[in-house]
C-alpha positions as CSV (number, residue, x, y, z in Angstrom):
1,A,0.1,0.0,0.1
2,E,1.2,3.3,-0.8
3,P,1.8,5.9,2.1
4,G,-1.0,8.3,2.8
5,L,-3.8,6.3,1.2
6,Q,-5.9,4.3,3.4
7,P,-7.5,1.1,2.0
8,A,-11.2,1.4,0.9
9,A,-13.9,0.6,3.5
10,K,-15.4,-2.7,2.6
11,N,-19.1,-1.9,2.4
12,P,-21.4,-4.6,1.1
13,P,-22.4,-3.8,-2.4
14,Q,-26.0,-2.4,-2.6
15,S,-28.6,-4.2,-4.2
16,N,-30.3,-2.7,-7.3
17,K,-33.6,-3.9,-5.9
18,L,-36.1,-1.6,-4.7
19,P,-38.0,-2.1,-1.6
20,A,-41.2,-3.9,-1.7
21,R,-44.2,-1.7,-2.2
22,K,-46.7,-1.2,0.5
23,R,-50.3,-1.9,-0.5
24,G,-52.6,1.0,-0.4
25,K,-54.4,1.8,2.4
26,T,-57.9,0.4,2.9
27,P,-60.7,2.8,3.2
28,A,-61.3,3.8,6.9
29,R,-64.7,2.8,8.1
30,A,-66.8,5.0,10.2
31,P,-66.4,4.7,13.9
32,V,-69.3,3.3,15.7
33,H,-70.9,4.4,18.9
34,Q,-71.5,2.0,21.6
35,N,-75.2,1.8,20.6
36,G,-74.3,0.6,17.2
37,E,-75.1,3.9,15.5
38,K,-72.2,5.3,13.0
39,K,-70.6,8.6,13.9
40,K,-70.7,11.2,11.0
41,P,-67.3,12.4,9.9
42,Q,-66.0,15.7,11.3
43,H,-65.2,18.3,8.9
44,I,-62.2,20.5,9.7
45,G,-62.6,24.0,10.2
46,S,-66.6,23.9,10.9
47,A,-68.9,21.9,13.0
48,E,-71.3,21.2,10.2
49,P,-70.6,21.3,6.3
50,K,-72.3,24.1,4.8
51,Q,-74.7,23.3,2.0
52,R,-75.2,25.2,-1.0
53,K,-78.9,26.5,-1.8
54,S,-79.2,27.9,-5.1
55,R,-81.5,30.6,-5.2
56,R,-83.9,31.0,-8.1
57,I,-83.3,34.1,-9.9
58,W,-85.9,33.9,-12.6
59,S,-89.5,33.2,-12.0
60,P,-91.2,30.5,-14.2
61,N,-93.4,33.2,-15.9
62,D,-90.3,35.1,-16.9
63,E,-88.6,32.0,-18.3
64,V,-91.8,31.3,-20.3
65,L,-92.2,34.7,-21.5
66,I,-88.5,34.7,-22.8
67,L,-89.0,31.3,-24.5
68,E,-92.3,32.5,-26.1
69,E,-90.5,35.7,-27.4
70,L,-87.5,33.6,-28.8
71,A,-90.2,31.3,-30.5
72,E,-91.9,34.2,-32.0
73,H,-88.7,36.0,-33.3
74,R,-87.7,32.5,-34.9
75,R,-91.1,32.2,-36.6
76,Q,-90.8,35.9,-38.0
77,H,-87.2,35.9,-38.9
78,G,-86.3,32.2,-39.1
79,K,-83.4,32.1,-36.6
80,V,-82.9,33.2,-33.0
81,P,-81.9,37.0,-32.3
82,A,-78.5,37.9,-33.1
83,W,-76.3,38.8,-30.0
84,G,-76.1,42.4,-31.3
85,D,-79.9,42.6,-31.4
86,Y,-80.2,45.3,-28.6
87,A,-83.7,46.2,-29.3
88,F,-85.0,42.5,-29.0
89,F,-83.3,41.9,-25.8
90,E,-84.2,45.3,-24.3
91,S,-87.9,44.8,-25.3
92,V,-88.0,41.4,-23.3
93,A,-86.4,42.9,-20.4
94,K,-88.9,45.6,-20.1
95,R,-91.8,43.0,-20.0
96,L,-90.3,40.9,-17.3
97,E,-91.8,40.7,-13.7
98,D,-88.7,42.2,-12.6
99,S,-88.5,45.3,-14.8
100,S,-85.3,46.4,-13.5
101,C,-83.4,43.7,-15.4
102,H,-80.8,45.0,-18.0
103,Y,-80.8,43.7,-21.6
104,F,-77.4,42.1,-21.1
105,V,-78.8,39.9,-18.0
106,V,-81.5,38.7,-20.5
107,K,-79.1,38.0,-23.1
108,E,-77.3,35.7,-20.5
109,K,-80.4,33.8,-19.7
110,V,-81.2,33.3,-23.4
111,R,-77.8,31.7,-23.7
112,T,-78.4,29.4,-21.0
113,L,-81.7,28.5,-22.1
114,L,-80.6,27.7,-25.5
115,R,-77.9,25.5,-24.1
116,R,-80.8,23.1,-22.6
C-alpha cells in the first residue's frame, strides 16, 4: 500500500432491488358508537358542512315569456336573435316581472336556455 492512502472501506454491495411496495391503505370505516350507530365524519374548520342552496333568480313566468319571445322571433325571422340585437333583448327585459333587469342579463339567460 502506498503511504498516505488508506484502504477503501469494505461496504457490502448495494442491491439494485427497490424495496417492496406497500399496499394502499384500505378505506377507513366510520367509527361506531356503543349503541351501534355510525358517527358522522367531522369536517375540519366547521362543526357542520355548509350546504349550497341555489336561489332562483328567474321566475317561471319570466322564463316562459323569454321562450315565447324567442319562438316568435324565430317564426318571424327564421332564426334566434343575434347577440347584437339590442332592441329585442331590451324589449324582453322591459316586459319581465322584475322590470329592473338589464338587457345583458336577459342575453345571458337566453344563452343558458339555448344550451338546454
